[in-house]
N, C-alpha and C positions, 0 to 999 in steps of 0.2 A: 253777329259780333258778340263777344262776351262782355259782361259788365266791366271787366277789368279794362278792356280796350276803350270802352266809352268813357270811363273815368280818366284814362290816360290822355284822351283828347282834351279834357277839361283842365288839365294841369298846366301851370304856367310854363313848365319846361318843355312842353310839346312843341316841336318846330312848326307845326301847322298853325298854332295859335296866333302867330304874327299876321296870317293871311286869311284864316278861316275859323269858323266856330261850329261847334256841334249844335245844330239847329233843332233836331229832334231825333230821339232814339226809339226805335220800334222793337221792343223787347221780344214780343211773340215771334216776330220774323227774324230777329237777331241781326238787324241792319240799322243803319243810321243815315241821317241826312245832314250833309255839311253845307254851310253857307259862307260865301266869300265875305270878308269884312273890309276889303280894300277894292276900290274901283280898278278895273282892268285885270284883276286876278281871277283866273279860271280854276275852279275847283277840280275839274277833270285833269288839268295839267298838274296840279298839286298831287293829286292821287297817283298819277303816273310817276312823278318824281319820287314819291315816298312809297311806291310799290303797294298802294292800296287798291284792291280790286273793286271796280265799280259794279253796280248791279247789272248794268248793260254788259260789261265784260264777263261777269259771272254767268249770265244767261247764255251768252254765245259759247263760252267754254263748256258749259254743262250740256248744251245741245249738241256740240261736236262730239263730246265724249259718249253721249247716248247714241248718236248716229253711228259712231265707230263701233260701239259694242253691238249694235244691231247687225251691222254689216259683217262682223266677225262671228256672229251667232252666239254671242255671250248673253247670259240671262241679265235682264235689267231689274 
């Protein structure tokens, strides 16, 4: 994730701020950890609703794309 995206999560106008907060940003990996601020709110559901790809989803998508490339003989 770019610094711009991390900063936008910290802004008051971000729709996620009512339910989650930026807990930690991992600059070298370019990803971040969100934490729920309200009981009963699931961050995974918020991510789905706001079309934020989770690390789990990214890994699955990446693996599928690599497997598809291998099957079709493309260079990886």
